[in-house]
C-alpha positions as CSV (number, residue, x, y, z in Angstrom):
1,X,30.2,-95.2,58.0
2,X,28.0,-97.1,55.5
3,X,28.4,-100.9,55.7
4,X,29.6,-102.4,52.4
5,X,28.4,-105.9,51.8
6,X,30.9,-108.6,51.0
7,X,30.6,-111.8,49.0
8,X,31.0,-113.5,52.4
9,X,27.7,-111.9,53.5
10,X,26.0,-113.8,50.8
11,X,27.7,-117.0,51.9
12,X,26.7,-116.4,55.5
13,X,23.1,-115.6,54.5
14,X,22.9,-119.1,53.1
15,X,24.7,-121.2,55.6
16,X,24.4,-119.6,59.0
17,X,22.9,-120.7,61.4
18,X,22.2,-123.9,59.5
19,X,25.8,-124.5,60.1
20,X,25.9,-123.8,63.9
21,X,29.6,-122.9,64.2
22,X,31.6,-120.9,61.7
23,X,35.1,-119.4,62.3
24,X,35.8,-116.3,60.2
25,X,39.6,-116.0,59.9
26,X,41.5,-113.1,58.4
27,X,44.2,-110.4,58.9
28,X,43.6,-107.6,61.2
29,X,41.3,-104.9,59.8
30,X,39.6,-106.8,57.0
31,X,36.2,-106.3,58.6
32,X,35.5,-109.6,60.3
33,X,33.9,-108.2,63.4
34,X,31.6,-105.8,61.6
35,X,30.3,-108.5,59.3
36,X,29.8,-111.1,62.1
37,X,28.2,-108.9,64.7
38,X,25.3,-108.1,62.4
39,X,24.2,-111.7,62.6
40,X,24.2,-112.5,66.4
41,X,22.3,-111.6,69.5
42,X,25.4,-111.2,71.7
43,X,29.0,-110.2,71.2
44,X,32.0,-111.3,73.5
45,X,35.1,-109.3,72.7
46,X,37.8,-111.6,74.1
47,X,40.6,-109.1,73.8
48,X,38.7,-107.2,76.5
49,X,39.2,-108.4,80.1
50,X,35.5,-108.0,81.1
51,X,34.3,-110.5,78.5
52,X,37.1,-113.0,79.4
53,X,36.2,-112.7,83.1
54,X,32.5,-113.3,82.4
55,X,33.2,-116.4,80.5
56,X,35.8,-117.6,83.0
57,X,33.1,-117.3,85.8
58,X,30.1,-118.7,83.9
59,X,31.7,-121.1,81.5
60,X,29.8,-122.3,78.4
61,X,26.5,-121.8,80.1
62,X,27.0,-118.0,79.4
63,X,27.0,-118.8,75.7
64,X,24.1,-121.2,75.8
65,X,21.9,-118.5,77.3
66,X,21.9,-116.7,73.9
67,X,20.4,-117.9,70.5
68,X,23.5,-116.7,68.7
69,X,26.9,-115.3,69.8
70,X,30.0,-113.8,68.3
71,X,33.3,-114.8,70.0
72,X,35.6,-112.0,68.7
73,X,39.4,-112.5,68.8
74,X,38.7,-116.0,70.1
75,X,42.4,-116.9,70.0
76,X,42.9,-114.6,73.1
77,X,40.9,-117.1,75.1
78,X,41.3,-120.3,73.1
79,X,39.2,-122.5,75.5
80,X,36.1,-121.1,73.8
81,X,37.1,-123.1,70.6
82,X,36.8,-126.3,72.6
83,X,33.5,-125.1,74.2
84,X,32.2,-124.5,70.7
85,X,33.2,-127.9,69.5
86,X,31.5,-129.6,72.4
87,X,28.3,-127.5,72.0
88,X,28.1,-128.6,68.4
89,X,28.5,-132.2,69.5
90,X,25.8,-131.7,72.2
91,X,23.4,-130.1,69.7
92,X,23.2,-126.9,71.8
93,X,20.7,-124.4,70.6
94,X,23.2,-121.6,70.3
95,X,24.7,-120.7,66.9
96,X,28.3,-119.4,67.1
97,X,30.5,-117.2,65.0
98,X,34.2,-117.0,65.9
99,X,36.5,-114.3,64.5
100,X,40.2,-114.0,64.8
101,X,43.2,-112.5,63.1
102,X,45.7,-115.1,64.2
103,X,46.0,-118.7,65.2
104,X,46.5,-119.3,68.9
105,X,50.1,-118.9,70.0
106,X,52.2,-122.0,70.5
107,X,51.3,-123.8,73.6
108,X,47.6,-122.8,73.7
109,X,45.5,-125.9,74.0
110,X,42.8,-126.4,71.4
111,X,41.5,-129.4,69.5
112,X,40.7,-129.6,65.9
113,X,37.2,-128.4,65.0
114,X,37.1,-130.6,61.9
115,X,33.5,-131.7,61.3
116,X,32.1,-129.2,63.8
117,X,33.5,-125.8,63.1
118,X,33.6,-124.5,59.5
119,X,36.4,-122.1,58.7
120,X,36.2,-119.4,56.1
121,X,38.8,-116.7,55.3
122,X,37.9,-113.1,54.9
123,X,40.2,-110.9,52.8
124,X,40.3,-107.2,52.0
125,X,37.5,-105.9,49.8
126,X,37.5,-106.6,46.1
127,X,36.8,-103.8,43.6
128,X,33.0,-104.6,43.5
129,X,32.8,-104.9,47.3
130,X,34.4,-101.5,47.6
131,X,31.8,-100.0,45.2
132,X,34.7,-98.9,43.0
133,X,33.7,-101.1,40.0
134,X,30.3,-102.4,38.7
135,X,31.4,-106.0,38.2
136,X,29.4,-108.0,35.7
137,X,30.8,-111.4,34.7
138,X,31.0,-113.7,37.7
139,X,32.4,-117.1,38.4
140,X,28.9,-118.5,38.7
141,X,28.3,-117.3,35.1
142,X,31.5,-118.8,33.8
143,X,30.9,-122.2,35.4
144,X,27.4,-122.1,34.0
145,X,28.7,-121.7,30.5
146,X,28.0,-117.9,30.0
147,X,27.9,-116.5,26.5
148,X,27.0,-113.3,24.8
149,X,28.2,-111.0,27.6
150,X,29.5,-107.6,26.4
151,X,30.0,-104.4,28.4
152,X,32.2,-101.3,28.6
153,X,34.4,-100.6,31.6
154,X,34.3,-97.2,33.4
155,X,37.8,-97.7,34.8
156,X,41.1,-97.1,33.2
157,X,44.8,-97.7,34.2
158,X,45.0,-94.7,36.5
159,X,41.8,-95.9,38.4
160,X,43.3,-99.4,38.9
161,X,46.6,-97.9,40.2
162,X,44.5,-95.7,42.6
163,X,42.8,-98.9,43.9
164,X,46.0,-100.7,44.2
165,X,47.3,-98.0,46.6
166,X,43.9,-97.2,48.2
167,X,43.7,-100.5,50.1
168,X,40.8,-102.9,50.5
169,X,40.9,-102.6,54.3
170,X,37.6,-100.9,55.2
171,X,39.0,-98.6,57.8
172,X,41.8,-97.3,55.5
173,X,40.5,-97.0,52.0
174,X,38.2,-94.1,52.5
175,X,40.8,-91.8,54.0
176,X,42.6,-89.0,52.1
177,X,46.0,-90.0,50.7
178,X,48.1,-88.7,53.5
179,X,46.1,-90.2,56.2
180,X,45.9,-93.5,54.3
181,X,49.7,-93.5,54.1
182,X,50.0,-92.9,57.8
183,X,47.5,-95.7,58.6
184,X,49.3,-98.2,56.3
185,X,52.6,-97.3,58.0
186,X,50.9,-97.8,61.4
187,X,49.5,-101.2,60.2
188,X,53.0,-102.4,59.2
189,X,54.5,-101.1,62.4
190,X,51.9,-102.9,64.5
191,X,52.7,-106.2,62.8
192,X,56.4,-105.8,63.8
193,X,56.0,-104.3,67.2
194,X,52.9,-106.0,68.6
195,X,51.2,-108.7,66.5
196,X,54.2,-111.0,66.2
197,X,55.1,-110.5,69.8
198,X,51.6,-111.6,70.8
199,X,52.3,-114.8,68.8
200,X,55.3,-115.5,71.0
201,X,58.0,-114.1,68.7
202,X,61.2,-112.7,70.1
203,X,62.5,-110.2,67.6
204,X,66.0,-109.0,68.2
205,X,66.2,-106.9,65.0
206,X,62.8,-105.4,64.0
207,X,64.4,-104.0,60.8
208,X,65.3,-107.4,59.6
209,X,61.7,-108.4,59.7
210,X,60.7,-105.2,57.9
211,X,63.3,-106.1,55.2
212,X,61.9,-109.6,55.0
213,X,58.3,-108.2,54.5
214,X,59.6,-105.8,51.8
215,X,61.3,-108.7,50.0
216,X,58.0,-110.6,50.0
217,X,56.3,-107.5,48.7
218,X,58.8,-107.2,45.9
219,X,58.1,-110.9,45.1
220,X,54.3,-110.4,44.8
221,X,52.7,-112.5,42.1
222,X,55.9,-114.5,41.6
223,X,57.2,-117.9,42.7
224,X,60.5,-116.5,43.8
225,X,62.7,-119.0,45.6
226,X,63.5,-118.9,49.3
227,X,67.1,-118.0,48.3
228,X,66.0,-115.1,46.1
229,X,63.8,-113.6,48.9
230,X,66.6,-114.1,51.5
231,X,69.1,-112.3,49.3
232,X,66.7,-109.4,48.7
233,X,65.9,-109.2,52.4
234,X,69.6,-109.3,53.5
235,X,71.3,-107.4,50.7
236,X,74.5,-105.8,52.0
237,X,74.6,-107.9,55.1
238,X,77.5,-110.2,55.7
239,X,76.0,-111.7,58.8
240,X,72.8,-113.2,57.3
241,X,70.1,-114.7,59.7
242,X,69.9,-118.4,59.9
243,X,67.4,-120.2,57.7
244,X,65.4,-121.3,60.8
245,X,65.0,-117.6,61.8
246,X,63.7,-116.5,58.4
247,X,61.4,-119.5,58.1
248,X,60.1,-118.5,61.5
249,X,59.3,-115.0,60.1
250,X,57.5,-116.6,57.2
251,X,55.4,-118.9,59.5
252,X,54.5,-116.1,61.9
253,X,53.4,-113.7,59.1
254,X,51.3,-116.6,57.7
255,X,49.7,-117.2,61.1
256,X,48.5,-113.6,61.3
257,X,47.4,-113.8,57.6
258,X,49.8,-111.1,56.4
259,X,51.2,-113.5,53.9
260,X,48.5,-115.0,51.7
261,X,50.2,-117.1,49.1
262,X,48.4,-118.7,46.2
263,X,49.0,-122.5,46.3
264,X,50.1,-124.4,43.3
265,X,47.2,-126.2,41.5
266,X,47.6,-129.9,41.5
267,X,45.6,-131.6,38.7
268,X,43.8,-134.8,39.1
269,X,42.8,-136.7,36.0
270,X,43.6,-136.5,33.1
271,X,47.4,-136.8,33.5
272,X,49.3,-133.5,33.4
273,X,53.0,-132.8,32.8
274,X,55.0,-132.3,36.0
275,X,53.8,-129.2,37.8
276,X,55.7,-126.9,40.1
277,X,54.4,-127.1,43.7
278,X,55.9,-123.7,44.8
279,X,53.2,-121.2,45.9
280,X,52.9,-117.8,44.3
281,X,53.7,-115.1,46.8
282,X,51.0,-112.5,47.8
283,X,50.6,-110.2,50.7
284,X,47.2,-109.7,52.2
285,X,46.6,-106.4,50.4
286,X,48.4,-104.9,47.4
287,X,48.4,-101.5,49.2
288,X,50.5,-102.9,52.0
289,X,52.9,-104.3,49.4
290,X,53.1,-101.0,47.6
291,X,53.7,-99.1,50.8
292,X,56.5,-101.5,51.9
293,X,58.1,-100.8,48.5
294,X,57.7,-97.0,48.9
295,X,55.4,-96.8,45.8
296,X,52.4,-94.5,45.6
297,X,50.1,-94.0,42.6
298,X,52.4,-91.4,41.1
299,X,55.4,-93.5,41.5
300,X,53.8,-96.5,39.9
301,X,52.8,-94.4,36.9
302,X,55.7,-92.1,36.7
303,X,58.4,-94.2,35.1
304,X,60.6,-94.9,38.2
305,X,63.1,-97.6,37.3
306,X,61.4,-101.0,38.1
307,X,58.0,-99.5,38.7
308,X,56.5,-100.9,35.6
309,X,57.4,-104.5,36.6
310,X,56.0,-103.8,40.1
311,X,52.8,-102.4,38.7
312,X,52.2,-105.5,36.7
313,X,52.8,-107.7,39.8
314,X,50.5,-105.5,42.0
315,X,47.8,-105.5,39.3
316,X,47.9,-109.2,39.5
317,X,47.7,-109.0,43.3
318,X,44.5,-106.9,42.9
319,X,43.0,-109.3,40.4
320,X,43.8,-112.2,42.7
321,X,42.0,-110.5,45.5
322,X,38.9,-110.0,43.3
323,X,38.9,-113.6,42.1
324,X,39.3,-115.0,45.6
325,X,36.5,-112.9,46.9
326,X,34.1,-114.2,44.2
327,X,35.3,-117.8,44.6
328,X,33.4,-118.3,47.8
329,X,30.2,-117.9,45.8
330,X,30.9,-121.2,44.1
331,X,32.8,-122.9,47.0
332,X,35.8,-122.9,44.7
333,X,39.6,-123.1,45.4
334,X,42.1,-120.8,43.7
335,X,45.5,-121.9,42.7
336,X,48.1,-121.2,40.0
337,X,49.7,-123.5,37.4
338,X,53.3,-123.7,36.2
339,X,55.0,-126.6,34.6
340,X,58.4,-127.7,35.9
341,X,60.1,-126.7,32.7
342,X,58.3,-123.3,32.6
343,X,56.7,-124.1,29.2
344,X,53.2,-123.3,30.4
345,X,51.7,-121.2,33.2
346,X,48.3,-119.9,34.1
347,X,48.1,-117.1,36.7
348,X,45.0,-118.4,38.5
349,X,43.2,-121.7,38.3
350,X,39.7,-121.7,39.9
351,X,38.3,-125.2,40.6
352,X,34.7,-125.8,41.8
353,X,33.5,-128.8,43.8
354,X,32.6,-130.7,40.6
355,X,36.3,-130.4,39.5
356,X,35.4,-128.0,36.7
357,X,38.1,-125.4,36.0
358,X,38.1,-121.7,35.1
359,X,41.6,-120.6,34.0
360,X,42.5,-116.9,34.4
361,X,45.4,-114.9,33.0
362,X,46.1,-111.4,34.2
363,X,47.5,-108.8,31.8
364,X,48.4,-105.2,32.5
365,X,47.3,-104.2,29.0
366,X,44.3,-102.8,27.1
367,X,44.5,-105.3,24.2
368,X,44.8,-109.1,24.1
369,X,46.6,-110.9,21.4
370,X,46.7,-114.6,20.4
371,X,49.9,-115.2,22.4
372,X,48.2,-114.0,25.5
373,X,45.7,-116.9,25.5
374,X,48.0,-119.7,24.4
375,X,48.4,-121.1,27.9
376,X,44.6,-121.1,28.5
377,X,44.1,-122.9,25.2
378,X,46.8,-125.4,26.2
379,X,45.0,-126.0,29.5
380,X,41.7,-126.5,27.7
381,X,43.2,-129.0,25.4
382,X,44.8,-130.9,28.3
383,X,41.8,-131.2,30.6
384,X,39.0,-131.4,28.1
385,X,35.4,-131.2,29.4
386,X,36.6,-130.1,32.9
387,X,37.6,-126.8,31.4
388,X,34.6,-124.5,31.9
389,X,36.0,-121.2,30.7
390,X,39.2,-119.2,30.1
391,X,39.5,-115.5,30.9
392,X,42.0,-112.8,30.4
393,X,41.6,-110.0,33.0
394,X,42.9,-106.6,31.6
395,X,42.9,-102.9,32.1
396,X,41.1,-102.4,28.7
397,X,37.7,-100.9,27.9
398,X,35.6,-103.8,26.7
399,X,34.4,-107.2,27.8
400,X,33.9,-109.7,25.0
401,X,34.4,-113.4,24.0
402,X,37.0,-114.2,21.4
403,X,36.3,-116.5,18.4
404,X,38.4,-119.2,20.2
405,X,36.0,-119.0,23.2
406,X,38.4,-117.2,25.6
407,X,36.9,-114.3,27.4
408,X,38.6,-110.8,27.6
409,X,37.3,-109.0,30.6
410,X,38.4,-105.7,32.2
411,X,39.0,-106.3,35.9
412,X,36.3,-103.7,36.7
413,X,33.7,-105.9,35.0
414,X,34.6,-109.1,36.8
415,X,32.9,-110.3,39.9
């Protein structure tokens, strides 16, 4: 299968091995191992007994005999994290990539890699990384003050719906629909039956966890409260699980990167009105959320009660995935903004290391009206020169800049 380059590849081209130790985190199946192994002289798969035995016998000297190594699924043998940290301190000649789909289970000893090991998060593929869309206007352009860009999108609503359900996981998205559905079901089952158990979880009722995941899927792109999610997950149950149990579910799903919330953006100067600090819920891949909800492309487009609202939420999930993939190119953070009283909200706020901001709204619509940009204009007025650009991502046909300076960009032409 042809390798599809990621934005993370561009990042690694620039920083590795100048940075001698990089940990690539991410959920199972996002492509971490395939991306990392192309850059090293030796690979140690630590979920295989032979590699673990070799390192147990030879210690860090085994690593130091190679110019560059990949420690795949490093959390299975967490001592290698500390070896890596010490090798950086000792200026060892070996460059190291570590990949993992979970943090070490509770009780595994490892020290912070702060200042020694750089961590980056790999997510499922964006539309441009999949080769499903041409891209065009990037965050680098927006922060640089782009102007004059116009283009026509080759994608329409049905194409976006297909990409929502097709998955950005490399091993799944190229399959025929039935096989893709089977693989997504298998992915979800593995989370419940194996991945969380490997994290030390004792699940008495697997169906409760499935219900909890489904509730998070239904809350995609919202800031639904804990109570709302609990009620959705336990509808019809008189014996509801304790809060400590459900918070443990949330923490475990976060540890294996299945939950991928968008944090609230907290503004520095100038002063802002009180902002909510609640994260916006997202699962790792909108296709997994759709599958948990029992929604395929036909269902999302076919007028099933509630499907329209779900489609809007999942389109924002897809857009969020695309924005986050491109953000690594400018070392930017991605958050969301909502004032406490709900007067103003911006779906995504991208902030670069110079504290400049690109505000992004996501609209499941072909056309953009003045009311669709009012929150972006409000943010521009509040933060002044820090505001680099405002963008509305749509399903429409054309990219252009409005007279008020706000960009209207089909999602296929972003990134």
